[in-house]
N, C-alpha and C positions, 0 to 999 in steps of 0.2 A: 833507247839505251846504248845501242852500238855507236850512234853518232856522238852521244855524250861521252862515252869512254874514249873515242878517238879524239874528241875535242880536248878533253882534260889531259890526255897523254901527249898529244902534239904540242900543247901549250906549255908543257912542263909542270903543270899544277900537280898532276898525279902520275904515278907509274901505272903499269898494267895491273888490274885488280886481281886477276887469277891467271898468271902467266902459264901457258901450256908449252912444255918443252918436250919435243919428240925427235929422236934421232931418225935417220933413214930406216934403220932396222925397226924401230918402234912403229913407224908408219906402215912398213910392209906387213908387220905382224898384225896391225890393226885391220888392214884390208883383208888379210886371210881370215881373221876372226869374223869380220862382217860377212864374208862369203859363206863361211860355215854356218853362221847364225841364221841364214835364210831358211835352212832346213831344220836346225836344232832348236832355234829360239823363236820360231814364228808364233805370233799372237793370234793367228786366225783359227786354229783348231780349238774345240771346246765350246763352252757356253758360259757367259758371265753376265752379271747385271750391273757391275760397277767397274770403273777403270781407275787405277791409282798410278800416278806418275811421280815417283819419289825424287828427292834431291840427289845429285851425283856424289855429294860429299858424305862419307860414312866413317866418322872417327871410330877407331877400334872395331870396324866392321858393322857398325850399327847406324842405320839411317833414322835419326832421332825424330824427325818431323812427322813421319807417317807410321812409325813403329806401332803405336797403340791402335791407330786406325786400321792398319792391315790385320792386326790380331783380331779386332772386333768383326771385320768383314769376312775373314776366313776365306773359304773356297769360292765365295760369291764374287771375289775381286780378281780382275786381271791386273797383274803388276807389270807395268811396262817401264823397264829400267835400262837406259842406254849404257853401253860400255865404252862410249867414245871418250868421255872425260872422267871416267872413274870405273870402279869395279861393280858390276851389276849384282843385285841381290840374288841369292840362291833361289832357283825356281822361277825367276822372272823371265819375261819375254822382251823382245825389242824388234825394232825395224831399222837397225843401224845401217844396214847395207843401203836401204832406200833413202835414209836421211843423208848419207854421204853422197849418193848418186844424184839426189835431187838438185844439189847445188853445183854439180860438176860441169854442166853445160849452160853457158849464159853469155850474153854479150859483155864486152869490156866495160861499157858504160851506157847510160841512158839519160834522157832529159830529166832534169830535177826541178823544173819550173822556177829556176833562179835561186833555189835554196842554198847552194854552195856559195854563190856570190854574196847573198844576203848575210849568211852566217860569218863569212870572212870580213864583211864590212863592220859587223857588230863586234867581232872578237879579235880580228887580226890574224886568225888561224884558218887555214884552208883544209877542210875535211872533204874527201872525195865522195860526196853524197850520191852522185850519179852512179859511181861504181858499186856502192853499197846497195842501191836500189836494183841495179842490173843483176846482182847476184841473189839478193834476198827475196825479191818479189816473185820471180819464177819458182824459186825453191819453196816458198810458202804455198803457192797455188798447187804445186805438184803434191806436196805432203798433205795439204788440206783435203785433196780429193782422196788420197790413200786412206787417211784416217776416217773420212766419212764412210768409206766402205767397211772399215774395221768396226766402227761403232754401230753401223747398221746391221752387220752380220751378227753381232752379239746381242743386239737390242739393249745396249747399255742405257741405264736410266740416270746415272750420276757419274760425272767425271770429277775425281779429286786430283788436284795438281799442285805441285810446289814450283815456285818461280814461273807463274803463268806468262809473264811478259817475254820469256824466252821459249814458250811453247804455244805461241799464238795460232799456229797451224792446227793444233789439237783443240784449243778453245774455239777457233773459228769453225772447225768441222762439227763440233758439238752444237754450236750456235745454229749452223745450217739445218740441223736435225731437231732443234727444239729441246736438246738435252741439257739438264741442269749442270752447271759447272761450279765447283767449290774450290777456292784456292786456300791452302794452308800456309800461314805465315812462316817464313823461314829466316827473317832477319829484320834489321832495324828499318822502320818506315818513318819518313819525315817529309816536310814540304819540299825538300831538295832531292828526293828520290824520284827520278823520272819514270820509274815503273808504276808508281802509285799516285803521284801528285798531279792533279788536273784542276788548276784554279778555276772556280766557277762551276765545277762539276758538269762539264759538257757530256754529251753522248759520245762515246768512244767505241769504235768497232772492236769486236773480238775480246771482250772483257768478261771475267767470271761473274756469275750471279751473286756470289757470296765470298767474303774474305773471313776466314776463321782466325782470330787473333789470340795471341798469348795472354793478353790482359786488356783492361778497359782503356789504358793509355793509348793503345795503338788504333782504337776504333775511330778516333776523330782527329788524330795528329796531322793527317793530310787530307786534302779534298779528293776523294775517290771519284771515278767516273760516275755519271748519272746511272741510277738503277742498281748499283752495287751496294749490297747491305753487309753489315758486319755482325759477327757473333764472337763471343769470348769462348775459346775452346780450352784455355789454360795451357800449362806446360808440364806434361807428365815426365819430361826427360831431365829436369833439374835435380841434382842430388841434394841431400840435406847439408847445410853448412857444418863443417867439421870444426874441431878445436883450432882456433886461430893462432898462427905464429905471429907474434907482435912485430917481428922484424921483416916479414916477407912482403916484398913489393913485386907485383907482376905487371910488366909492360906487355900490352897486347898488340902485336904487330899486324900489319896488313900491307899488301903489295903497293897500294896507292901512295902510302906515306912512310914506308918502313925506313927508307934512307935517312929521313930527317928524324924519325922517332927514336932510332937507336942512339943518336947524339943526345937527345933529351934524357934517355936512360943513363948515359954516361955522366951527364951533368948532375942528375939526381944522386947517382952513386958517389960522386965527388962531394956533393953538398951534405950527404947523409951517410958517412962511411959506416955507421953503426947498423945500417939496414942491409938486408939480403935482397939485392936487386936482380930479378930474373927477366930475361927478355924472351917472351914466348912467341914462337913463329906461328904464322897462319899456316893451315894445312897445305896451301899452295906454294909456300916458300921453302927454300932450302938453306941449310947452314952456310953454304959457300956464297950466298947472296950478301952476307954481311961480314964486316970486321967489328967484332965485339969489343967495346972499350974496356979499360981497366975498371974493376969493381963490379962488373956486370957478368952474370952467368947466363949462357944460352940455354933455353928450355925447349926441347922438341918431343920428348917421349911422354906417354901416358895421356890422360884426359885433361883438357884445358879446364873443364868444369870442376873436376876434382882438385886441380891446382888452385882455382879461385876459391873453392870452398874452405881452404886453409890459409888463404892470404888475408892480410889486414888491409893492404892498399892495392889498388889497381890503377893503371894509367893507360890511356889509349886516345884515339881520335874520333872515329865514327863507327867502329866495329860493334856488332851486335853483342859481342861478349861483354862489353861494358855494362849493358843492361842486365845481362845474366849475373855478372859480378855484384851488381847492386842487390839483386834478389838473394845472393849468397852471402850477404853481410860484409862486402868490401867497402872501404872508404874509397871514393871515386874522384880521381883527378883527370881532367880532359886536357891533353896537350894543345897548346895554342898553335895548331898547324892547319893547313887547308882541309876542310871537311869537319872541323870541330862544331860547325853550325848544326850538325845533326843532333847535338846534345844541348842545344840552346834551351829547350823547354825544361829538361832535367836540371840544368844549371839554374834557371829562373826559379824552379820549385825548391831549390836548396838541396837537391839530391846529389849534386856533383859540383866540383869546383873547376873553373877554367884556370888552368895553371900557366901563368906567364913567367914564373920564376921557380927554379927547382926547390928553393927553400920553402915554398908554399905547400909542398906535398903533405906534410903532417897536419895541415889545416883542412884536408879533404874531409867532407862530411859522410856520414852514413845516410842511406835512404830510409826515410821513416814510413814509406808506403810501397814496399816492394811488390805486393800483390797486384798493384795497378799495372805493373809491367809483366809479371808472370803469376797468373792466378792458378789455383789448383785445377787439375784436369776436369773438364765438363763434357768430355767426348761421349760419355754414355748417353747423356740427354740428347746431344746433337745427332748421333747416329740413330737413336731411337726415333727421332722426328723424321729423319730421312727415310726410315723403313715404313712409316705410316702411310 
């Protein structure tokens, strides 16, 4: 995934997906918090039989992907929530000091078996794979050993993790000890997502045993690694669709394509002056990132899901929020920008329209099978099976 993000950024296809912006003061404060956390947030004291690793993103203070799971597990679960890229959940523990320190000492580069040259030959873009390997492999091995000690100390029986492809040291540590690993879906999965798509289903190291999906659509949309099975857990976090404003259009931004998408929003506003066009920022974006065109209103506050629940139209490229909007009764248009391929299947099913002209917006369809994307919650069954 790191190579992919570097490749698309350096080629100019995408911007940074979730840009981190820290001033020198922010960095110093983060170091101080890490040092303090060694004593105040250590996960080693106590005894637990499950480990939960939530998502760093918490709209309105709620981590929606593991919220119900954490409630069901109660005191049995150790919540390990990093404060490096977000605000950790109250009462959670972390190993942030060791996470930062593990990657601090490394060589500048290492042998890459010709991968850098081969990738440059294929794409014309040079990505410093040797430098990535020199930093990430020693960091992985150090953290893997640390997490083995943590899992062994608590005699953890199940690890629940969000975004497993960025926590492979935890997954690998569990694998070393024969501990079951369950990943909870957090976003859109497609054949183009390198965290999940392995054509031919080869054996891949350090992968979860199970992937719990929002709906049946996600269980076979990509070829997962060999041995990984899927379950439908549903989506307890979606609100009920509210009264629809027939004029409301919500553009769903994301860092990778926001610069181009905001121009599409301007074109739609010009073509449909009767509509209320709102440009909704991704949580990782800031208002100063954009110059908002005439006829478009910037949207930053409140819940994106609540906004979609009242919208008639939604427009985006590859963000997960497009699928959420389908389930919330929005007519869906996919902007013809890099990454729209994520929605190819939905477009083919007639659940969305690939919009190549702003005049087409009002032709966008409703999804006639929303539960295939977001089914009702079935966590009670799944957690009961885990306890047996």
